[in-house]
VEXLUMMI-953265 format. One record per atom (N, C-alpha, C): x negated, y, z. Coordinates in pm, whole numbers, plus 50000, padded with zeros to 5 digits. Atoms other than C-alpha are relative to their C-alpha. Example, Ala and Ser with C-alpha at 12.3 -4.5 7.8 and 13.67 -1.06 7.14 Angstrom:
REM residues 2
499114988150000/487704955050780/499105012050000/500824988149994/486334989450714/500775010950073/
***
This chain:
REM residues 394
499064988449935/500055000950060/499295010049899/500654984750019/498775036249926/500605003750175/499944997549849/498625060250201/501105008849960/498714992950034/502115081350102/500524995250110/499555001249918/503995092750341/501544994349980/498305010550046/507245069050352/500734999250121/499075001449948/509765073550538/501594987150000/498955014450010/511625035750559/500585000750141/499395006849855/512495039250970/499074998050069/500585012449925/510895011551170/498735001049953/501245003550057/507435006951185/499724991749860/500365006250120/505894987150865/500054984150017/499165020849988/507384945850843/500024996949827/499605011750126/507974926650570/501265005349916/499144996650098/509574937950260/501104992149997/498895000750018/512834935650179/500605003149895/499374992950115/515344935149902/500295012149996/498984985349961/517324961050080/499695001850134/499984996049880/517124976150389/500195013350065/499224989349956/519035001650587/499045002250154/500515000449848/516715013650888/501135015050063/498624990149944/519185035951106/498665007150155/500575001549944/517335053951328/500815010650169/498944994249922/519345061051665/499685007650113/500044986149943/517535089851818/500405012049952/499554991250099/518475107351547/501375006550055/498295005349975/522515098851628/500265011650141/500344992549841/521045109751992/500385016250006/500034986649992/520255143251926/500735010449939/498924990750056/522795151651668/501285004150075/498804997149889/525295145051943/499595010050068/500264987949888/523215168152198/500315014549889/499134993950037/523385193251901/500935009049973/498374995950038/526755194451843/500645003150104/499544996349842/527605198152237/499665016950003/500764986349992/525055225752196/500645011249966/499074990350099/527145246251944/501774995150029/498025000349934/530675240752153/499875010750067/499864987049915/532045271752294/499764999850140/500064997049845/532595259452606/499974985850051/500505010049992/532725228752810/500904985149932/498625007950088/534245205252506/499504984750056/500505006650027/534305171352495/499444990549913/500365011750138/532655151552222/500864985749944/499755011649986/534355119852108/499564995749848/500715006050150/531875101951862/501244986949881/499465008150049/533615083051591/499424990749905/501395012950031/532185049351535/500964994849912/499235002150103/534855038051298/499754995249861/500725005150138/534195015350953/498514999650049/501585005149986/531005004751119/499145005350064/501454988549980/529635036851241/500045006449876/499994992750189/530155047450888/498984993049970/500955009150115/528015020250749/498985003450098/501535001649929/525425023051005/499864992450133/500265009749919/526245000351267/501295004650105/499084996449879/529375003051541/499465002750138/500055005749856/527904993051872/498935008550009/500874991749994/524475008651811/500225014549995/499964983650020/525965041351719/500695008750119/499004994749890/528415044051981/499375001150097/501274996149949/525255035652211/499395011550023/501094991249984/523325059052088/500885016750011/499234984649938/526195088852097/500345002150125/499694999949848/526985080652467/498525006750061/500914992749917/523485090352549/499455011749954/499904988450027/523245118252360/501005007850027/499174992849905/526315131952596/501624996749920/498895000950013/529425120752391/500524993950136/498685000949893/532545114852659/500614981949937/498525014450003/534865091652462/499264997149852/500135008150180/534625067252100/501625000849956/499424998050065/536965068351838/500134990149921/499675009250109/538145037251607/501005001349940/499104997350115/540275029051342/501214993750032/499075005949947/541864999951537/499654988550079/500745007049876/542074976351831/498684987149945/501585009050057/539144949151610/499385009550029/501394993049940/536934975151636/499845003550141/500475003349860/537364982852000/499694990850033/500175012349951/537454948952071/498164993350011/501585004650023/533774947351893/499365008050101/500444993049884/532614974152151/500144998950138/500215001249878/533654963152450/499704984550024/500425009549989/532714930352384/498355001749978/501504999849979/529054943952324/499625007750178/500514998049875/529494956852696/500115019850023/499584990149938/531004992552682/501655003149997/498625003649936/533594984052913/500505020250031/500084989349892/533525020353097/500865011849907/500064991450088/533915044352802/501004997849937/499084998650055/537275056052701/499965000049868/500034997750166/538295049652306/501085000649925/499284996750020/540655062552157/500744991349753/499355004750130/542685042951821/500815005849937/500004991450064/543435064751555/500534992749869/499395002150076/544875045451351/501654992850017/499135004750022/548255030751199/499984986550065/500225015449894/548874997351445/501614991849950/498925005749987/551064968251336/500594994650119/499625008849860/552724947551641/498644992550039/501195007949939/549674925151657/498585010550037/500954987349947/547064955651606/500325008950143/499474996349843/548894971051919/499314992450044/500665011349874/548434942352121/498205002849991/501535001350045/544324940551985/500245016050062/500254986649915/544434979552115/499724997450107/500055003449816/545964976252434/499374988150088/500855012549938/544144946452495/498355005150044/501334991149998/540874966452439/499985010850090/499754984849892/542124993452670/499915008849900/499474992550104/542885010552354/500565014550047/499174989550045/544205048152387/500375003649874/499275003550130/546885048752068/500595012049995/499144990350054/548665072851839/501414999050074/498055004249980/552625078451928/500105015549886/499584994050032/554695103251731/501675005749993/498574995849985/557935100051838/500724990750110/499705002149843/560075087152139/500134983049941/500295017050053/560135050751922/498954994550035/501395008249929/556675046251950/499425000450108/500125000549890/556585055252287/500764985350075/499305012049937/559005026752377/499114987049966/500455010450046/557095002852174/498674996150046/501025001749880/554075007452345/500124996750121/499675004649856/555745001952665/500594989249998/499345012950058/557274971952493/499134990249985/500785008550013/554354957552437/498894997350125/501465001849849/552394963452795/499955009650037/500224987250016/552165001052811/498694997549989/501124997750019/548955017552774/499945015350024/499694985349963/547935054252733/500105005249856/499554996450113/549015072452460/500045014849972/500154987150044/548175108552245/501125002249873/498574996250066/551065125052080/499255007849854/500374992550112/550205132951718/501035012749917/499234988450108/551775166851516/499424995449884/500974998650141/551075166651151/500425014149971/499994980850014/550565204651080/499704998549845/500645003950166/549715194150737/499074987749906/500595014050129/547465162150647/501084991349967/498735007150089/550885143850547/499364985349984/499635019149989/550285108750674/500025002250140/499544999549910/550275099951034/500265012150059/499134986749956/552405123051278/500805002849935/498294993050094/555835138751253/499225016049990/500014990050070/555935167251082/500505011950112/498924990949888/558785184551341/499414999250125/500334992249898/557735201951636/500724992050104/498815005249946/561065188551802/499944990550060/500315016049997/560185153651748/498804996650088/501415000149952/556565154851881/500175002850158/499604994549838/557705175552199/500954988650060/499055013049948/560245143852245/499334990450073/500535008149980/557725123252237/499125002950131/500584996149899/555635141252482/500934997850133/499115000349926/558425141452707/500084984850058/499535019750020/559365102052669/498934995850062/501775005949896/555565093352777/500205007050124/500444991549910/555475119053031/500864989850131/498795007149944/558955100553210/499664987949964/500315005849979/557655068753133/499054993350085/501345004249935/556445043753386/498744992549925/500705015550060/554905018353148/498955010149874/501164993150039/553005049452986/499215014450027/500504991549950/550485073853027/499865007449890/499634986950057/550615106852872/498415006850021/501264991050003/546875116552791/499575011549903/500374988150076/546525142352505/501394999749886/498794992550155/548525161252184/498755002449910/501215000250104/546475160351880/500625002749855/499705000750145/546615167351486/498305000249962/500865005850084/544335162751218/499965012849867/499854984750093/542925194550971/499394990549818/499944999950124/543435185250586/498985004749907/501504991950106/540525210550419/499515007050126/500964995249909/538655215650717/498875000149903/501035001050039/535445209050494/499905008349901/499804988650113/536945233850213/499685013850062/499964983649908/535685270150285/500905006049952/499374995150122/537875281949983/501174989949980/498485006250058/541365266150067/501085006650032/499064989249989/543425299850085/500984997850153/498894998549873/544225296250423/500624989550101/499235012349954/545735260150480/498734994350126/500655005249924/543255251950714/500345013950168/499024992849890/544135284350970/501254999150028/498335001449953/547755277050931/499644990650088/499975013649943/547195245451054/499945001150112/500555000149830/544975255051364/501055013050055/498904990449953/547975284551419/500994996250075/498725008449906/550875259851438/499674992250105/500135012649917/548855232951617/499885007350190/499954992049895/547805258851867/501005007350109/498444998449926/551035274351956/500854989850030/499095012349954/552755241451977/499174994950132/500635009049895/550125225052185/499785007350148/500344988749894/549885261452422/501334998450088/498735004949922/553735252652486/500074986250095/499845014949988/553285214352550/499174999850121/500825002049910/550315218452778/500315014250125/499794991549900/552075246352989/500874991250102/499115014549922/554315216953104/499644989150071/500985010949978/551645190653116/498535007049972/500974994650071/548605209553219/498724989450005/501325013849951/546235175653271/499694997849814/500625002150136/546795170852869/498755006749934/501774995250111/543305171352633/501084999349883/499744993450154/544335187252333/499044998349924/500855000350162/542565182952006/499674995749903/499064997650117/542625185751673/498424999949923/501044993250131/538485194451498/499564984749976/501435009649996/536385164751316/499335011649979/501474993850011/533035178751250/499765010949936/500364988050096/533665201350973/500805009450086/498914991349931/536435219851178/499345008650135/500644995349850/534165218751516/498935011649938/500904982050034/531535242451306/500265007749862/499384989350111/533925258351094/500245013150097/499634992849949/535675275151356/500554995950175/500505001249893/535205274551736/501914998850060/498395001649958/539315280651803/500614986249988/499145013850030/539515242651674/499764990550108/500605011549924/537935225251934/500284997450143/499385007849860/540035227852228/499224991250090/500535010649886/539145200752499/499204993649947/501065011150072/537725179152248/499665004749858/500825000450109/535985173951934/500044989749961/499905009250024/536775144751738/498674995849847/501034994050075/533105144651549/499334983449929/500655012250048/532345111051296/498725003749889/501144998450030/530135121050999/498605007850028/501154992849941/528025151451172/498834988550082/500735003349877/526765129551445/498674993049931/500775010050065/524955104651211/499145010149852/501624988750056/522945137651060/500395002149818/498694997750181/525435141250699/500655012850065/499404985549939/526865174150674/501364997149923/498995002850053/530155173350655/500695011449896/499784990550118/530575201450393/499164998349895/500365007050072/528445180750163/498575002849904/501314994950017/525315206450168/498954992650065/501035006349917/522105196550316/499745001650113/499645000949879/522205184450639/498845007350086/500864991749965/518965202450733/500525016450009/499734983849981/520525238150688/501064998850114/499094996149926/522895230450933/499464992750204/500565003049869/520625216551199/499864988250038/499555019549962/521705174751152/499124997049953/501505009849973/518945147451143/500464990049902/499365012850070/520045122150865/499504988450061/500265015349899/519895090151082/499554986149892/500845012750093/519585062550776/499355000549894/500865002450187/516955054350520/500764988649973/500485014050116/517725029850245/499085002449907/501505008450095/514875011050053/500324987650011/500115008950027/514004988149861/498614993649967/501585001350040/510534976649688/499895003249839/500224998350149/509444977349338/499214982649960/500295018250038/509194935949255/499694999849904/500645008950123/508174933248898/499945019649966/500324989350111/506584963848686/500124989349841/499885010350135/507244954648279/499425009949948/500534985150114/505614976547966/502204997249919/498694996750118/509014986147707/499175008349908/500914988850149/507894997847379/501135007049938/499094993650074/509855020547210/501064991649884/498575007250033/513415006547102/500234988850075/499825008249904/513594978747376/500505007350092/498884997749843/515854981047684/500024993750092/499865002249870/516494975447996/501705003350043/498935001149947/519264962848190/501795000849890/498885004850055/523254952248083/500475010249932/499704993750072/524514968047785/499165009449914/501414993750054/521334982147692/500425018449957/499584982649953/522365018047832/498475007749989/500914989450053/518785029647825/498804988049889/500875005050110/516865023847506/498365007450030/500694998050004/513395031847516/499605015849874/500434998250102/512175060747289/498745001649995/501624999150021/508415060247334/499634987750113/500725013149905/506445029447523/499755011850136/499935000849906/506765032447859/499944989150129/500035008349946/506985011048174/500974998850105/498585003549928/509674997248396/500054994550139/499665003849905/510184994248723/501294991650081/498655004849963/512754966148885/500125002550150/499994995149836/513674973249213/501644989350024/498685008449984/516294945149387/500525007650074/498854996749952/519004964049468/500985006249921/498865000550085/522654967449333/500955005650059/498824991149956/526424976049360/500854987950079/500135012449928/526204941049537/499685002750151/500914999349910/524364956549798/500495019050034/499614990750022/526844989049778/499555015649909/500534991850041/524425007549567/500795003049830/498595002250089/527345017949324/499435005649869/500095005650182/527445009848881/500245017249982/499764989950048/528275045948875/498225012449979/501004992950027/524825058948933/498444990149900/500455003750055/523665036448645/499505013349901/500714991450045/521085061748448/500425012750074/499474986349954/522035091148697/500244996050185/500984998049867/519495087949007/498974996950010/501595001050017/516215087549127/499654987850116/500745005149886/514185066349351/498455005150052/501414993649971/511055078449532/499064986150066/501315016249974/508015052749544/498595009449972/501554992949974/504525065949653/499845012649997/499984982350015/505345101149718/500535005349841/499154996550117/507055101749344/501604999149982/499155001150024/510115107549233/500124991749837/500015008450103/511305082548929/501804998849948/498385004750058/514825081548730/499874988050007/499595017050000/516965052248771/500515000049835/499664997950164/517425038348370/500824989549971/499075011850017/520115017148233/500594999250111/498785004349913/523084996748432/500034996750085/500005003349888/523104992848784/500524985850003/499775012850019/523644954148829/499874996950139/499595003749885/524944934749122/499034998250108/501175004849897/521544927749232/498545006449996/501504996349979/518994949949103/499725015049904/499714990650096/518414985448919/498214998449935/501435000050093/515364996748681/500025016949990/500934985950019/513055027648664/498815000249907/500784994750086/511485045548444/498485007050094/501144995649981/508035046448537/498575011149925/501014993950058/506175059248315/498494995649971/501365003550016/502245058748268/499674988250043/500545015249961/500735022348250/499045000750094/500775003649930/497935027048454/500735005850136/499494996249918/499885046248696/500994990550048/498705011849997/503165020248711/499254988850044/500545009249922/500874993148775/499424997850171/500344999749870/499925003349128/500774999150063/499064999249939/503305005949186/500834987950044/500025008849947/503974970749236/499994991050121/499665005449867/505544959249553/499895013150130/499904987749893/505834996449694/501025002250036/498554991349889/508585011049931/500715004849871/499254992150045/511145021949719/501315005550080/499314993849914/513345046849891/501015005749924/499084995850071/516775057049762/500745012750087/500184988449903/517805076350064/499234998450093/501564995449954/515075093450235/499335005650014/501524988350082/511645107950226/499034989749985/501715007850057/508325096750068/499345011749977/501274990150033/505685122450053/501055014150010/499564987650017/507015157949973/501554995350017/498575002950058/510405143449810/501184998050142/498885010249929/513515129549985/501245002849926/498435004650014/516945119249921/501114999450057/498724999849874/520305126850076/500884993349970/498945006750017/523175108650117/500855013049893/498974989750081/524805140949975/499405001549884/500464996350150/522725142349666/500574990449922/499315009750019/523795105849604/501385002449916/498634999349981/527685115349702/500285013249838/499384994950108/527025143549398/500314996149873/500295006050170/526005121749114/501344993449979/499015005750033/529115101949189/501055004550010/499194993849939/531425125649239/500964998550168/499395004649868/532525116649601/499105009050100/500044987049931/531855127249911/498564989950101/501015013749901/528715111350154/500384996050100/498825011249909/531285091850396/499724991349934/499585011550109/531655069950085/498414988649972/501115007550019/528025066050047/499044991850103/500395005149911/527115053350374/500914983250037/498835007950012/530615035050435/499964989049868/499875008050120/530055018050114/498554988249981/501185009650036/526494997250196/500354986050046/499725010049966/526974963650240/499744991950074/500765010749907/526904935450474/499094992249964/501205010449998/524214917050314/498585008049974/501004983949969/521934955050368/499964994950146/500904996749857/519954945650683/500475018850085/500174981649944/520494975950942/499154994050103/500935002049923/517174978351139/499995011750101/499764990349893/517485000251473/498865003650006/501884995849953/514125020651561/500605015050070/500224986449881/513915052551810/498695009849916/501224993249999/511385072951641/499424994849886/501465014550070/509575044451432/499804993350083/500175008549886/509585029551779/501074984950022/499225003249973/511254999451925/501825002550071/498704995750018/515114999851954/500954991750063/499145013549898/516094965152147/500334995549859/499355016050108/518174935651903/500595014549933/498554993050145/519824950151565/500684990049960/499095009950075/522864936151479/501015008549881/499434988950130/525244949451156/501234997250101/499254995449964/528404961851314/501085009049915/
***
């Protein structure tokens, strides 16, 4: 290996066809930074659903708690049961998704707090054995929750009066917090929820009021209330899709592979399915064993770059299930790159590739890039390059 600075996470170890190195210390620091930016004594609820946005739910949850998070959020009971089985028994967990009867039972078994938005929802929780609930008002997202304030208020009253149900909080969710130019929609949602939640809290002072995701928490301190539910930002990705370093966030995940083969490609010869790359002049092709079976999307065909030995090389040809090809150019240089680490997300020398860059190429969001990494990509956990305990994919 050459002496180029390569950020692949943990200390050098045997090469693997694909590997995601997750720095749990970065998650801790991101949580501390977010808390430091809050306008008052706000609780940080770390959202670790979808396997911690692809980073690993258990490890991300532990890191977030170490960084000051006081609560966790998941989508359903199975995700919560995984956290409980890993020993996270004392931290409150909110299940934020829609729950079928069997999923409600799982959530309550895990000691989850759950969402309701009607008197019927309160009765369902009571009939399932009882539990802690948050009432959701839909102020504009148009998904879960009721749009009718009086319906939500009746749910609050029903939960407060029930002997089987404990009323914990009221909440909403913003539709356009990550869109700066939203014609005032975010502000309208915030105003509507602020008015309703103040009226509710006047009658129930103990209630926890919460609305903000990562984007809202960073955009407007008025949205922070008693708690913020941050997901994307705790992993060091920018909720607005820009460079995370510009908002003092530290990407926790680096994705790497290696150059498995280098081969000559003469003018007129091609690489990959469908001959979507045909060499216009003699060059050298590097074969990197990672593909859409690992979550490196086919839409990145002829539409991405990879860092090898401190330099950036274009992805050429079609992304296949198990491999991609890159144009390494000059023959003498290319032959030295066989066996070198290849960075798809992360830093190498003076160059870096962010999840935001990959998302922009795919016309999607950074969330989808890390969530889309499949289970066949090992997650290796470290603390700034040092040991972080046993690794497992969650």
